[in-house]
C-alpha angles and dihedrals in degrees: 000000000000116000126189119204119211115226092254089064091049092050091047090056099042096044095034085232111194137257090012102051099085095054094040092050090045089056091055091045091049090050088054091049091049092044091236122171104241123204137185133187121264092232090051088070091062092050093047091046092052095047094043093043092057088057104039106011131264098274092052091044091054091051091048092051092047088054092047090052089061087072102038140041128226112240112244110235136162148177097306091051092051090050091047090056089069092056098056096079097235117157090216117055092202091060091047089053089052090052095050090046089055090047092049093056090045093242117186091215145358115230112211139147089221102065092155089065090059102052090124095045117133087212121067116257127224129180116224090255093052092046092050092047093046094047099036118179113266 
């Protein structure tokens, strides 16, 4: 299975943001257990770096992201994907970019805490709680 993590899940994990960290980390752990291919958006790295860097410094943020990238892949996107994001009818371009990134890597789902922002997504949306319940540990 191919799973795409929205930037809010990445930030939850890297910053241990409460109260979301336990479920977000559990999603990543479950993906590991299930041997899922896990993807993130290229532009999500910049957001995560900025938010993490303000807390722990840029050098530590870079090390944390390098470690995180050992467990996930960055979705390969290009010009046509960026242009497609404008056609999806999202109110937030960043969310549309997430959706086309997930589509580009042929993700089976996008895991996000903000499912209402992805109503027009071409890729199915799951919250962390729904993902964990659907793919319960065996």
